C-alpha positions as CSV (number, residue, x, y, z in Angstrom):
1,M,73.3,28.7,19.8
2,A,69.6,28.5,20.3
3,G,67.8,25.3,19.1
4,K,65.6,25.3,16.0
5,R,62.0,26.1,17.0
6,K,59.5,23.4,16.0
7,T,56.8,24.7,13.6
8,R,53.2,24.0,14.7
9,R,51.0,22.3,12.1
10,A,48.0,24.3,11.0
11,F,45.9,21.2,10.5
12,G,46.0,17.8,12.1
13,R,48.7,16.0,14.1
14,V,51.5,13.6,13.4
15,R,53.3,11.3,15.8
16,K,56.0,8.7,15.6
17,L,55.0,5.2,16.6
18,P,57.2,2.7,18.4
19,S,57.5,0.9,15.1
20,G,59.3,4.0,13.6
21,R,56.4,4.8,11.3
22,F,54.3,7.9,11.6
23,Q,50.6,8.2,12.3
24,A,48.5,11.2,11.1
25,R,45.3,12.3,12.7
26,Y,42.9,15.0,11.5
27,P,39.8,16.8,12.7
28,G,36.7,16.1,10.7
29,P,34.0,18.7,10.0
30,D,32.4,17.6,13.3
31,G,35.6,18.3,15.2
32,V,36.3,14.7,16.0
33,L,39.9,13.7,15.7
34,R,40.3,10.7,13.4
35,P,43.4,8.7,12.4
36,A,44.4,8.2,8.8
37,D,43.6,4.8,7.3
38,R,47.3,3.9,7.1
39,T,50.6,4.8,8.6
40,F,53.5,6.5,6.8
41,A,57.3,6.0,6.4
42,T,58.2,9.6,7.0
43,S,56.6,12.6,8.7
44,T,56.7,14.4,5.3
45,D,54.5,11.7,3.8
46,A,52.1,12.2,6.7
47,D,52.1,16.0,6.2
48,R,51.2,15.5,2.5
49,W,48.4,13.2,3.4
50,L,47.0,15.7,5.9
51,A,47.2,18.5,3.3
52,R,45.1,16.5,0.8
53,K,42.6,15.6,3.5
54,R,42.2,19.3,4.4
55,I,41.5,20.2,0.8
56,E,39.0,17.3,0.7
57,I,37.1,18.7,3.7
58,E,37.2,22.3,2.5
59,E,35.8,21.3,-0.9
60,G,33.0,19.3,0.7
61,R,34.2,15.9,-0.6
62,W,35.0,14.4,2.8
63,L,33.1,11.2,3.8
64,D,32.9,9.9,7.3
65,P,34.9,6.6,7.2
66,A,32.6,5.2,9.9
67,E,29.7,5.3,7.5
68,G,31.6,3.1,5.0
69,Q,32.0,0.5,7.7
70,T,28.3,-0.2,7.6
71,T,27.7,-3.8,6.4
72,V,25.9,-4.5,3.1
73,R,23.4,-6.5,5.2
74,D,22.5,-3.5,7.4
75,W,22.4,-1.0,4.6
76,A,20.3,-3.2,2.4
77,A,17.7,-3.6,5.1
78,R,17.6,0.1,5.7
79,W,17.4,0.9,2.0
80,L,14.6,-1.6,1.4
81,A,12.6,-0.1,4.4
82,A,13.0,3.4,2.9
83,V,12.0,2.6,-0.7
84,S,9.2,0.0,0.1
85,P,6.4,2.6,0.5
86,Q,7.0,3.7,-3.1
87,L,7.1,0.2,-4.6
88,K,4.4,-2.1,-5.7
89,H,3.8,-5.1,-3.4
90,K,5.1,-7.5,-6.0
91,T,8.2,-5.4,-6.5
92,Q,8.8,-5.3,-2.7
93,A,8.5,-9.0,-2.5
94,S,10.9,-9.5,-5.4
95,Y,13.5,-7.1,-4.0
96,R,13.3,-8.8,-0.6
97,S,13.7,-12.2,-2.1
98,L,16.8,-11.2,-4.1
99,I,18.4,-9.5,-1.1
100,N,17.8,-12.4,1.2
101,S,18.7,-15.2,-1.2
102,L,21.5,-13.8,-3.3
103,I,22.9,-10.5,-2.0
104,V,23.1,-11.0,1.8
105,P,24.5,-14.6,1.8
106,A,27.4,-13.6,-0.4
107,L,28.1,-10.0,0.5
108,G,26.1,-9.3,3.7
109,D,29.0,-9.2,6.0
110,R,31.2,-7.0,3.8
111,E,31.6,-3.3,4.6
112,L,30.3,-0.9,2.0
113,S,33.7,0.7,1.7
114,G,35.3,-2.7,1.1
115,L,33.4,-3.6,-2.0
116,R,35.2,-3.2,-5.3
117,P,34.1,-3.8,-8.9
118,I,36.1,-7.0,-8.8
119,T,34.1,-8.1,-5.8
120,V,30.9,-7.6,-7.6
121,A,32.2,-9.3,-10.7
122,E,33.2,-12.3,-8.7
123,W,29.7,-12.4,-7.1
124,V,28.1,-12.3,-10.6
125,G,30.5,-15.0,-11.8
126,G,29.6,-17.2,-8.8
127,M,25.9,-17.0,-9.5
128,K,26.5,-17.9,-13.1
129,S,28.6,-20.9,-12.0
130,K,25.7,-22.1,-9.8
131,G,23.5,-22.2,-12.9
132,L,21.3,-19.2,-12.2
133,S,19.5,-17.8,-15.2
134,A,20.7,-14.6,-16.9
135,S,17.4,-12.9,-15.9
136,R,17.8,-13.8,-12.2
137,I,21.5,-12.6,-12.2
138,R,20.6,-9.4,-13.8
139,Q,17.7,-8.8,-11.4
140,A,20.0,-9.3,-8.4
141,Y,22.7,-7.0,-9.9
142,R,20.1,-4.3,-10.5
143,V,19.0,-4.4,-6.9
144,L,22.6,-4.3,-5.6
145,S,23.3,-1.4,-7.9
146,Q,20.4,0.5,-6.5
147,I,21.5,-0.2,-2.9
148,M,25.1,0.9,-3.6
149,R,23.9,4.0,-5.5
150,A,21.9,5.0,-2.5
151,A,25.0,4.6,-0.4
152,V,26.8,7.1,-2.7
153,D,23.9,9.5,-2.6
154,N,23.9,9.4,1.2
155,D,27.7,10.1,1.4
156,M,28.6,6.7,2.8
157,I,31.0,5.7,0.0
158,P,32.6,7.9,-2.8
159,Q,31.5,5.8,-5.7
160,T,29.5,2.6,-6.4
161,P,31.4,-0.7,-7.0
162,C,28.6,-1.7,-9.5
163,R,30.5,-0.3,-12.5
164,G,32.2,-2.0,-15.4
165,V,30.8,-5.4,-14.5
166,K,29.9,-7.7,-17.4
167,L,26.5,-9.3,-17.0
168,P,25.3,-12.4,-18.8
169,R,23.4,-11.7,-22.0
170,M,19.7,-12.3,-22.0
171,P,18.5,-14.9,-24.6
172,Q,16.8,-13.2,-27.5
173,T,13.2,-14.3,-27.5
174,E,10.6,-12.9,-30.0
175,P,6.9,-12.8,-29.1
176,H,4.6,-15.0,-31.3
177,I,2.7,-12.4,-33.3
178,L,-0.7,-13.8,-34.3
179,T,-2.8,-12.4,-37.1
180,P,-6.1,-10.9,-36.2
181,L,-7.9,-13.9,-37.7
182,E,-5.7,-16.4,-35.7
183,A,-6.6,-14.4,-32.5
184,S,-10.3,-14.6,-33.4
185,R,-10.0,-18.3,-33.9
186,L,-8.4,-18.6,-30.4
187,V,-11.2,-16.5,-28.9
188,R,-13.9,-18.8,-30.5
189,S,-12.1,-21.9,-29.2
190,A,-12.2,-20.8,-25.5
191,T,-15.0,-21.6,-23.1
192,R,-17.2,-18.8,-21.7
193,P,-16.5,-16.4,-20.1
194,H,-12.8,-16.9,-20.7
195,D,-13.3,-16.3,-24.5
196,L,-14.2,-12.7,-23.5
197,L,-11.1,-12.4,-21.3
198,I,-8.9,-13.6,-24.1
199,A,-10.6,-11.2,-26.5
200,L,-9.7,-8.3,-24.1
201,L,-6.0,-9.4,-24.2
202,A,-6.0,-9.6,-28.0
203,Y,-8.3,-6.7,-29.1
204,A,-7.7,-4.2,-26.2
205,G,-4.1,-5.0,-25.4
206,L,-4.6,-5.6,-21.7
207,R,-2.0,-7.2,-19.5
208,V,-3.3,-10.5,-18.0
209,G,-3.3,-9.0,-14.5
210,E,-5.3,-6.0,-15.7
211,A,-7.9,-8.2,-17.3
212,F,-8.1,-10.3,-14.1
213,A,-8.7,-7.1,-12.1
214,L,-11.5,-5.6,-14.2
215,R,-14.6,-4.8,-12.2
216,R,-18.2,-3.9,-13.2
217,V,-17.6,-0.2,-12.6
218,D,-14.7,-0.2,-15.1
219,I,-17.0,-1.0,-18.1
220,D,-19.0,1.6,-20.0
221,V,-21.0,-0.5,-22.4
222,S,-22.9,2.4,-24.1
223,G,-19.8,4.4,-24.7
224,G,-17.6,1.4,-25.6
225,F,-15.0,2.2,-23.0
226,V,-12.9,0.1,-20.5
227,M,-11.1,1.8,-17.6
228,V,-7.9,0.1,-16.8
229,D,-6.9,1.3,-13.3
230,E,-6.0,-1.8,-11.4
231,N,-3.8,-4.9,-11.7
232,L,-4.0,-8.3,-10.0
233,A,-0.5,-9.7,-9.2
234,E,0.7,-12.7,-7.3
235,A,3.7,-12.3,-4.9
236,N,5.0,-15.2,-2.9
237,G,1.6,-17.0,-3.3
238,T,-0.4,-13.9,-2.2
239,L,-2.8,-12.1,-4.6
240,V,-2.5,-8.3,-4.4
241,F,-4.6,-5.7,-6.2
242,D,-2.5,-2.7,-7.2
243,T,-2.2,0.0,-9.8
244,P,-1.2,-1.0,-13.4
245,K,2.5,-1.4,-14.2
246,S,4.3,2.0,-14.1
247,H,1.1,3.3,-12.5
248,Q,-0.2,4.1,-16.0
249,K,-4.0,4.2,-15.7
250,R,-5.8,4.5,-19.1
251,L,-9.2,4.7,-20.7
252,L,-9.5,2.4,-23.7
253,R,-12.1,2.4,-26.5
254,V,-13.2,-1.0,-27.7
255,G,-15.1,-2.0,-30.8
256,P,-18.9,-2.3,-30.8
257,S,-19.0,-6.1,-30.9
258,L,-16.6,-6.4,-28.0
259,A,-18.6,-3.8,-26.0
260,Q,-21.8,-5.7,-26.7
261,R,-20.2,-8.9,-25.5
262,L,-19.0,-7.2,-22.3
263,G,-22.6,-5.9,-21.8
264,R,-24.1,-9.4,-22.1
265,H,-21.5,-10.8,-19.7
266,L,-22.2,-8.1,-17.1
267,E,-25.8,-9.2,-16.9
268,A,-24.6,-12.6,-15.5
269,V,-22.0,-11.1,-13.1
270,P,-23.3,-11.1,-9.5
271,G,-22.6,-8.4,-7.0
272,G,-22.3,-4.6,-7.2
273,D,-19.9,-2.1,-8.9
274,D,-16.8,-3.7,-7.3
275,A,-17.6,-7.2,-8.6
276,L,-14.8,-8.8,-10.6
277,L,-15.7,-9.6,-14.2
278,F,-13.7,-12.9,-14.2
279,T,-13.4,-15.2,-11.3
280,T,-12.9,-18.9,-10.4
281,P,-16.1,-21.1,-10.3
282,G,-16.0,-20.4,-6.6
283,G,-16.0,-16.6,-7.1
284,K,-12.4,-16.1,-6.1
285,P,-9.9,-13.9,-8.1
286,L,-8.0,-15.8,-10.9
287,R,-4.4,-17.0,-10.5
288,Y,-2.4,-16.9,-13.7
289,N,-0.9,-20.4,-13.7
290,Q,-4.1,-22.1,-12.8
291,W,-6.1,-20.0,-15.4
292,R,-3.6,-20.7,-18.2
293,K,-3.6,-24.4,-17.5
294,A,-7.3,-24.7,-17.2
295,Y,-8.6,-22.4,-19.9
296,F,-6.0,-20.6,-22.0
297,D,-3.7,-23.5,-23.1
298,P,-6.7,-25.8,-24.0
299,A,-8.1,-23.0,-26.2
300,V,-4.7,-22.6,-28.0
301,S,-4.7,-26.3,-28.8
302,A,-8.3,-26.3,-29.9
303,A,-7.6,-23.4,-32.2
304,G,-4.8,-25.4,-33.9
305,L,-2.1,-23.0,-32.6
306,T,1.2,-23.7,-30.8
307,D,3.6,-21.8,-28.6
308,V,1.2,-19.0,-27.8
309,T,1.2,-17.3,-24.4
310,P,-1.3,-14.7,-23.0
311,H,1.5,-12.1,-23.3
312,D,1.8,-12.9,-27.1
313,L,-1.8,-11.5,-27.5
314,R,-0.8,-8.2,-26.0
315,A,2.3,-8.1,-28.3
316,S,0.1,-8.9,-31.3
317,H,-2.3,-6.1,-30.4
318,G,0.6,-3.7,-30.2
319,T,1.9,-4.8,-33.5
320,W,-1.5,-4.5,-35.3
321,V,-2.1,-1.0,-33.9
322,A,1.4,0.3,-34.5
323,D,1.3,-1.0,-38.1
324,R,-2.0,0.7,-38.9
325,Y,-2.3,3.7,-36.6
326,G,1.3,4.4,-35.4
327,V,3.5,3.7,-32.5
328,M,2.1,6.5,-30.3
329,T,-1.4,5.1,-30.5
330,A,-0.1,1.6,-29.7
331,A,1.9,3.1,-26.7
332,H,-1.3,4.6,-25.4
333,R,-3.4,1.5,-25.7
334,L,-0.7,-0.6,-24.1
335,G,-0.2,1.8,-21.2
336,H,3.4,2.8,-22.0
337,S,4.6,6.3,-21.0
338,N,7.4,6.0,-23.5
339,A,6.9,4.8,-27.1
340,S,10.4,3.3,-27.1
341,V,9.1,0.6,-24.8
342,T,6.4,-0.3,-27.3
343,T,8.8,-0.6,-30.2
344,R,11.4,-2.5,-28.2
345,H,9.2,-5.1,-26.6
346,Y,5.9,-5.3,-28.5
347,A,5.5,-3.8,-32.0
348,R,7.1,-6.0,-34.7
349,P,7.3,-5.6,-38.5
350,V,4.3,-7.1,-40.3
351,A,5.1,-9.6,-43.1
352,G,4.8,-8.1,-46.5
353,R,5.3,-4.5,-45.5
354,D,8.8,-4.3,-47.0
355,D,7.4,-5.2,-50.4
356,Q,4.8,-2.5,-50.1
357,V,7.5,0.1,-49.2
358,A,9.5,-1.0,-52.3
359,E,6.4,-0.6,-54.5
360,A,5.7,2.8,-53.0
361,A,9.3,4.0,-53.4
362,D,9.3,3.0,-57.1
363,S,6.2,5.1,-57.6
364,W,7.7,8.0,-55.8
365,L,10.8,7.7,-58.1
366,S,8.5,7.9,-61.1
367,G,6.9,11.1,-59.7
368,H,3.6,9.5,-58.6
369,E,1.7,9.4,-55.3
370,H,1.2,6.1,-53.7
371,E,-1.5,5.2,-51.2
372,P,0.4,3.6,-48.2
373,G,-1.1,0.2,-47.6
374,A,0.2,0.2,-44.0
375,R,-2.2,3.0,-43.2
376,S,-5.3,1.8,-45.0
377,G,-8.6,1.2,-43.3
378,H,-8.4,4.0,-40.7
379,D,-12.2,3.8,-40.3
380,D,-11.9,0.4,-38.7
381,D,-12.6,-0.1,-35.0
382,D,-9.8,1.2,-32.9
383,D,-9.4,-2.0,-31.1
384,G,-8.4,-3.8,-34.3
385,S,-11.3,-6.2,-34.0
386,A,-13.4,-5.1,-37.1
387,G,-14.4,-8.1,-39.1
388,V,-12.6,-10.6,-37.0
389,L,-14.3,-10.8,-33.6
390,V,-17.6,-12.5,-34.2
391,P,-20.3,-11.8,-31.7
392,V,-22.1,-14.8,-30.2
């Protein structure tokens, strides 16, 4: 009686190892024969594995296992080099610092395919145990998440391990919202020309770096306009001029008194169109920490105020404008492409408005119209400085 003919497999190969277990090998889309990532107890188990692998390849879901063996260190370096041209200098420096100080030391030698959500969760927990701030931990996690998402997009791993990881909560801090009169008192308490710089923060809503980067060419005194198209940032001790945050350039209208003060200041600024409006006594660009210690904080104390930061002035401006002219106008003046950023981080309810709403609602219930106090005074200067910024 003739022996039973052995059926040839349509896909892949299976062989029995000296250990008695079975090894499966399959051809990838490139024709290279690759072994399975494990051995099998029976040839049937190996055949089933090959069948699933064949479907995976035919459906375009196959990933080259060699790509997943790339280390986090190598892939992070390649990723940073690829994205750096699109990043601001300060962001590049921040990403590089996080990678070198927090990501690579803990995960650099791990293969991309070897990372699991539990691995990332343990890494986050380790940073918390070392006393790192919630902000720093979340920044590091966001960078790792971008790195791993890029690995998924480049078919190196099937899914990111940065999922389902619980991050430490950020402490809830509210900006100190000044009244327009308090801000005016702060301006009058500052030494020249830093009183004007502070006025631009409060009554034009500029970021500190945007005010530091203002040049003669950015000011249109007769039209009452300020062009915000540059930002001065400090990264690892180096000052860098760049576009504003989120690359949002904007043309701002300022009130007549502020425009006049800018005009008088320009008369004393040496140099041509590229000359900076505000510099150190030696003519160098300002550095935030030095400027705040030397000029801003003393002005806060002299004005009888406490716990006020330069950023609080921008938040105050956003609140004043949103309250009187709407969130969209505030978003434009602050340079936000999305008004939700304005409401989430800057605009805050103004004291007493709830009482006004209750009064209005009562009149509506009675069938009467009510003039909304929150929107009165629309003919005031758009920078919110009418009646509060005193020219000198």
